[in-house]
C-alpha positions as CSV (number, residue, x, y, z in Angstrom):
1,M,115.6,124.2,126.1
2,R,115.2,123.8,129.8
3,E,112.9,126.8,130.2
4,S,110.5,125.3,127.6
5,L,110.2,122.0,129.5
6,R,107.8,121.3,132.3
7,L,106.3,118.3,134.1
8,Q,102.6,118.3,134.8
9,P,100.7,115.6,136.8
10,A,98.7,113.4,134.5
11,G,95.0,113.2,135.2
12,K,92.2,110.9,134.0
13,D,91.6,113.3,131.1
14,D,95.1,112.5,129.9
15,D,94.6,108.7,129.4
16,E,94.1,109.0,125.6
17,F,97.3,111.0,125.2
18,L,99.2,108.5,127.4
19,L,97.8,105.7,125.3
20,R,98.9,107.5,122.1
21,V,102.5,107.8,123.5
22,F,102.4,104.1,124.6
23,C,101.2,103.0,121.1
24,A,103.7,105.1,119.3
25,D,106.5,103.5,121.3
26,R,105.2,99.9,121.4
27,A,103.3,99.3,118.1
28,P,106.5,98.5,116.1
29,E,107.3,95.6,118.4
30,F,103.9,94.1,117.7
31,A,104.0,94.8,113.9
32,P,105.5,91.3,113.0
33,L,102.3,89.7,114.4
34,G,100.5,90.8,111.3
35,L,97.4,91.9,113.2
36,S,94.7,94.0,111.6
37,A,94.5,97.7,112.8
38,P,91.6,97.0,115.1
39,Q,93.2,93.9,116.6
40,L,96.5,95.8,117.1
41,G,94.6,98.6,118.7
42,E,92.9,96.3,121.1
43,L,96.1,94.5,122.0
44,L,97.9,97.8,122.7
45,R,95.0,99.1,124.8
46,S,95.1,95.9,126.8
47,Q,98.9,96.2,127.3
48,F,98.6,99.9,128.2
49,D,95.8,99.2,130.8
50,S,97.8,96.4,132.3
51,R,101.0,98.5,132.5
52,E,99.1,101.4,134.1
53,R,97.6,99.1,136.8
54,Q,101.0,97.5,137.5
55,Y,102.8,100.8,137.8
56,R,100.2,102.3,140.1
57,E,100.1,99.3,142.3
58,R,103.9,98.9,142.6
59,F,104.6,102.7,142.9
60,P,101.5,104.2,144.6
61,T,103.3,107.4,145.6
62,A,105.1,107.9,142.3
63,D,104.7,111.0,140.1
64,F,102.9,110.2,136.9
65,D,103.6,113.2,134.8
66,L,103.1,114.5,131.3
67,I,106.2,116.1,129.7
68,L,105.3,119.5,128.3
69,H,107.5,121.2,125.7
70,N,106.5,124.8,124.9
71,A,103.2,124.0,126.9
72,H,102.3,121.1,124.6
73,P,102.3,117.5,125.8
74,V,105.1,115.5,124.1
75,G,105.5,112.4,126.3
76,N,105.4,111.0,129.8
77,C,107.7,110.7,132.8
78,F,106.9,108.4,135.7
79,A,109.2,108.5,138.7
80,Q,109.2,107.4,142.3
81,R,111.1,109.7,144.6
82,G,111.1,107.6,147.7
83,P,112.9,107.7,151.1
84,D,115.3,104.9,150.1
85,E,115.7,105.3,146.4
86,F,114.6,107.1,143.3
87,V,113.1,105.0,140.4
88,L,112.7,106.2,136.9
89,I,109.7,104.0,136.1
90,D,109.2,105.1,132.5
91,I,110.1,108.0,130.2
92,T,108.7,108.0,126.7
93,L,108.5,110.7,124.1
94,L,106.4,110.8,120.9
95,P,108.7,109.9,118.0
96,E,108.7,113.4,116.6
97,H,110.1,114.8,119.9
98,R,112.9,112.3,120.3
99,N,116.6,113.1,119.8
100,Q,116.1,116.8,120.8
101,G,117.6,116.6,124.3
102,I,114.3,116.5,126.1
103,G,114.6,113.1,127.7
104,T,118.3,113.7,128.5
105,A,117.5,117.0,130.3
106,L,114.7,115.4,132.4
107,V,116.8,112.3,133.3
108,N,119.7,114.6,134.3
109,D,117.3,116.6,136.5
110,L,116.2,113.4,138.2
111,I,119.8,112.2,138.6
112,E,120.6,115.5,140.3
113,A,117.5,115.4,142.5
114,A,118.5,111.9,143.7
115,R,122.1,112.9,144.3
116,A,121.0,116.0,146.3
117,V,119.4,113.6,148.8
118,R,122.1,111.0,148.5
119,K,119.9,108.3,146.9
120,P,120.6,106.1,144.0
121,L,118.4,106.3,140.9
122,H,117.2,103.0,139.5
123,A,115.7,102.2,136.2
124,H,115.5,99.3,133.7
125,V,116.1,99.0,130.0
126,L,115.1,96.3,127.6
127,Q,118.1,94.0,126.7
128,G,119.4,95.0,123.3
129,S,117.7,98.4,123.3
130,P,119.7,101.1,121.6
131,A,118.7,103.3,124.6
132,W,121.3,101.5,126.7
133,H,124.0,103.7,125.1
134,L,122.1,106.8,126.3
135,W,121.8,105.4,129.8
136,Q,125.5,104.7,129.9
137,R,126.3,108.2,128.7
138,L,124.1,109.6,131.5
139,G,126.1,107.6,134.1
140,F,123.9,104.5,134.6
141,C,125.6,101.2,135.2
142,E,124.1,97.7,135.0
143,V,123.5,96.1,138.4
144,S,121.6,93.0,137.3
145,N,120.2,91.4,134.1
146,D,117.4,88.9,133.9
147,G,117.9,88.2,130.2
148,I,115.0,90.5,129.3
149,Y,115.8,93.7,131.1
150,R,119.0,95.3,132.5
151,Q,118.4,96.7,135.9
152,I,120.5,99.9,136.0
153,E,121.3,102.6,138.4
154,V,123.2,105.8,139.0
155,P,124.9,105.6,142.4
156,S,124.1,108.2,145.0
157,G,127.7,109.6,145.1
158,P,128.9,112.6,143.2
159,R,129.5,112.5,139.4
């Protein structure tokens, strides 16, 4: 599996793919609004544009990468590898590529990279998300909770 995975910096030409990944992940949460397809598309595009601006402003030196599996884009991985901490900003796979170990392999690589330089790895997960069980299995623990998101981390020490 690992040999078939690679990260590649996302460029402007990749915005439509990144939007597709975002929509595949977020459209179900907006479905109860009962919007028409064009309205939903417009809302998701607005949410995507806002998120991209926020991420790039907050993490100007982060790596904004495409996840390639067998040389085909299957998702995104955005991570800050900073002098004080590592932050997993976002990792999202297209639905048909989930539950195959891709995300786990990439998160484990990031955990190991952070540990190699003795830095914690921080992330956040939506309260009530089934992904919380995955994060726990990977060694993350909750460090705070604002009622919407759990702030989580893997400490900088050995596993």
